[in-house]
C-alpha positions as a Markdown table, in Angstrom:
| # | Residue | x | y | z |
|---|---|---|---|---|
| 1 | Met | 0.0 | 0.0 | 0.0 |
| 2 | Lys | 2.9 | 2.4 | 0.6 |
| 3 | Lys | 4.0 | 2.2 | -3.0 |
| 4 | Ala | 0.5 | 3.1 | -4.2 |
| 5 | Cys | 0.4 | 6.1 | -1.9 |
| 6 | Arg | 3.8 | 7.3 | -3.0 |
| 7 | Met | 2.8 | 6.9 | -6.7 |
| 8 | Ile | -0.3 | 8.9 | -6.2 |
| 9 | Ile | 1.6 | 11.7 | -4.4 |
| 10 | Ile | 4.1 | 11.8 | -7.3 |
| 11 | Ile | 1.4 | 11.9 | -9.9 |
| 12 | Asn | -0.5 | 14.6 | -8.1 |
| 13 | Ile | 2.6 | 16.8 | -7.7 |
| 14 | Cys | 3.6 | 16.4 | -11.3 |
| 15 | Gly | 0.1 | 17.1 | -12.6 |
| 16 | Leu | -0.3 | 20.2 | -10.4 |
| 17 | Thr | 3.2 | 21.5 | -11.3 |
| 18 | Leu | 2.6 | 21.0 | -15.0 |
| 19 | Ser | -0.8 | 22.6 | -15.1 |
| 20 | Met | 0.3 | 25.6 | -13.0 |
| 21 | Gly | 3.2 | 26.0 | -15.4 |
| 22 | Leu | 0.8 | 26.0 | -18.3 |
| 23 | Phe | -1.5 | 28.5 | -16.5 |
| 24 | Leu | 1.4 | 30.9 | -15.8 |
| 25 | Ser | 2.8 | 30.7 | -19.3 |
| 26 | Ser | -0.6 | 31.4 | -20.8 |
| 27 | Ile | -1.0 | 34.4 | -18.6 |
| 28 | Ile | 2.4 | 35.7 | -19.5 |
| 29 | Ile | 1.9 | 35.1 | -23.3 |
| 30 | Asn | -1.6 | 36.6 | -23.1 |
| 31 | Leu | -0.3 | 39.8 | -21.4 |
| 32 | Ile | 2.5 | 40.1 | -23.9 |
| 33 | Lys | 0.4 | 39.5 | -27.0 |
| 34 | Asn | -2.9 | 41.2 | -26.1 |
| 35 | Gly | -2.4 | 43.1 | -22.9 |
| 36 | Gln | -5.6 | 41.6 | -21.6 |
| 37 | Phe | -7.2 | 38.2 | -20.8 |
| 38 | Gln | -9.2 | 36.1 | -23.3 |
| 39 | Asn | -11.9 | 33.5 | -22.8 |
| 40 | Leu | -10.9 | 29.8 | -22.8 |
| 41 | Pro | -11.6 | 27.9 | -26.1 |
| 42 | Asn | -13.9 | 25.0 | -26.4 |
| 43 | Leu | -12.5 | 21.6 | -27.4 |
| 44 | Asp | -12.9 | 22.2 | -31.1 |
| 45 | Glu | -10.7 | 25.3 | -31.0 |
| 46 | Leu | -8.2 | 23.8 | -28.6 |
| 47 | Phe | -5.8 | 22.2 | -31.0 |
| 48 | Tyr | -5.9 | 25.2 | -33.4 |
| 49 | Lys | -5.0 | 27.6 | -30.6 |
| 50 | Leu | -2.3 | 25.3 | -29.3 |
| 51 | Ser | -0.7 | 25.1 | -32.7 |
| 52 | Asn | -0.6 | 28.9 | -32.9 |
| 53 | Val | 0.7 | 29.2 | -29.3 |
| 54 | Glu | -2.4 | 31.2 | -28.2 |
| 55 | Pro | -2.8 | 31.7 | -24.5 |
| 56 | Gly | -6.4 | 30.4 | -24.3 |
| 57 | Gly | -5.3 | 27.1 | -25.8 |
| 58 | Ile | -2.4 | 26.8 | -23.3 |
| 59 | Ala | -4.7 | 27.6 | -20.4 |
| 60 | Ala | -7.3 | 25.0 | -21.6 |
| 61 | Leu | -4.6 | 22.4 | -21.8 |
| 62 | Gly | -3.6 | 23.2 | -18.2 |
| 63 | Ile | -7.2 | 22.7 | -17.2 |
| 64 | Ile | -7.4 | 19.4 | -19.0 |
| 65 | Ile | -4.2 | 18.2 | -17.3 |
| 66 | Leu | -5.4 | 19.4 | -13.9 |
| 67 | Leu | -8.7 | 17.4 | -14.4 |
| 68 | Ala | -6.9 | 14.3 | -15.7 |
| 69 | Thr | -4.4 | 14.1 | -12.8 |
| 70 | Pro | -6.7 | 12.5 | -10.2 |
| 71 | Ile | -8.0 | 10.1 | -12.8 |
| 72 | Ile | -4.5 | 9.0 | -13.7 |
| 73 | Gly | -3.7 | 8.7 | -10.0 |
| 74 | Leu | -6.8 | 6.5 | -9.5 |
| 75 | Ile | -5.8 | 4.2 | -12.5 |
| 76 | Ser | -2.2 | 3.9 | -11.2 |
| 77 | Asn | -3.6 | 3.1 | -7.7 |
| 78 | Ser | -5.8 | 0.4 | -9.1 |
| 79 | Ile | -2.8 | -1.2 | -10.9 |
| 80 | Gln | -0.7 | -1.1 | -7.8 |
| 81 | Leu | -3.5 | -2.5 | -5.6 |
| 82 | Phe | -3.9 | -5.3 | -8.1 |
| 83 | Arg | -0.2 | -6.1 | -8.0 |
| 84 | Glu | -0.4 | -6.2 | -4.2 |
| 85 | Gly | -3.3 | -8.7 | -4.3 |
| 86 | Asp | -5.8 | -6.4 | -2.6 |
| 87 | Asn | -8.9 | -7.4 | -4.6 |
| 88 | Phe | -11.5 | -5.5 | -2.7 |
| 89 | Tyr | -9.9 | -2.1 | -3.1 |
| 90 | Thr | -8.9 | -2.9 | -6.7 |
| 91 | Met | -12.6 | -3.6 | -7.5 |
| 92 | Ala | -13.7 | -0.5 | -5.7 |
| 93 | Ser | -11.2 | 1.6 | -7.7 |
| 94 | Leu | -12.3 | 0.0 | -11.0 |
| 95 | Val | -16.0 | 0.8 | -10.1 |
| 96 | Val | -15.0 | 4.5 | -9.5 |
| 97 | Ile | -13.1 | 4.6 | -12.8 |
| 98 | Ala | -16.1 | 3.1 | -14.6 |
| 99 | Ile | -18.4 | 5.7 | -13.1 |
| 100 | Ile | -16.1 | 8.6 | -14.1 |
| 101 | Gly | -15.6 | 7.1 | -17.6 |
| 102 | Thr | -19.4 | 6.8 | -18.1 |
| 103 | Ala | -19.9 | 10.4 | -17.0 |
| 104 | Ile | -17.2 | 11.6 | -19.4 |
| 105 | Val | -18.6 | 9.6 | -22.3 |
| 106 | Leu | -22.2 | 10.8 | -21.6 |
| 107 | Asn | -21.0 | 14.4 | -21.3 |
| 108 | Ile | -19.2 | 14.2 | -24.7 |
| 109 | Ile | -22.0 | 12.5 | -26.5 |
């Protein structure tokens, strides 16, 4: 169980650091380019804005990474619990992942 906790801590720190770096860089680029803040793009515009290094795209990517971090932590925790033979918590984690996945799919469709 200690390996699973350590792995989740590392994933959360990396996700938070990366997303905060993206937020700060989007603020700096936005202030340099426009002198003001812009709205965040929707998913259709995200890749276009990222390819043009637009601040809204960078900030949206930061939000996506921030939202994905706990899900990645939960998936890695499930894998580690499975390796340790803890079937009850592995199944509980998989049920939570299934619920989150269903919510994401139903929201996208």
